[in-house]
N, C-alpha and C positions, 0 to 999 in steps of 0.2 A: 427847329433844327439848330439850336444853340446860337440864337441871334445876338445874345449879349456877351458871348465868350470872347469875341475879337472886335476891335474898334476900326480896323482898316480892311479893305477888300483884298489887297495883295501884299505879300511879304516876299523878302528875298533871303535865301540862305546865305549866311555870312561865309561859310566854307567854300561853296561851289558857285554861288551867285545865281542859282536857279530860282525862278519865280514860283511861289506857292500861293494859291488862292486860299481865302478863308474857308471855303468849302472843303478843300483838300486837307487843311489842318484840322478842322473839326472832325472830318471823317477818320483821320488818323487817331485823334484823341479818343473818339468813340470806339474804334477798334481795340485800342489798348485797354479802355475801361471795361469793355465787354469780355475780353479774354482774360483780364486780370494780370496780364504781363506788364513788366516795367517798360517804360518808354525807351525805345532804341534809337530815337531821333525822329524828327519830323520830315526831313528831306530824304530822298533816295540815297544820298551820299552818306547818310548816317548823322548828319549835322542836326543839332537841336537849337542852335542859336539863329534867330531870324530877326529881321528888322523891316519896318514898313517901307514900301517902295511904290513907285509908279512903273508899270511895265512899259517897255519901249514899244514903239509902233510895230516893229517887226514881231515882237513877242505877242502883241495883241492880234496880229493878223495870222499867225501861224500856230498858236496854241489852243486846241479845243477846250482845255480847262478854263481858259480866260473867256472864251465864247460862252461857255456854260455859266460862268460867274455873272457875266453881263445879263444873260437872259433871266437868271433866277433872282439876282439882287437889284437889277436896274430896270429892265424892260417890263417884266411881269408886274411888279408893284405899281408902275406907272399906268399900266393898262387895267389894273384892278383884278388881275388874275390870281 
């Protein structure tokens, strides 16, 4: 699923400060590659400039995309799934 495409688990949009997971970014890239359209930005705000970040505790507790990231990238590999 594009394991080597990104080196960090979470990124933050420079324009709107929204947290983006590596899974969301790779899915966006794959959608653009499959449709052949040019990139319109990685974030919902249209921003394409991102930087690595650590999500805040509030973001970790309230964002299902971060829950999914932890299950897929952290928990499942440790359990051998």
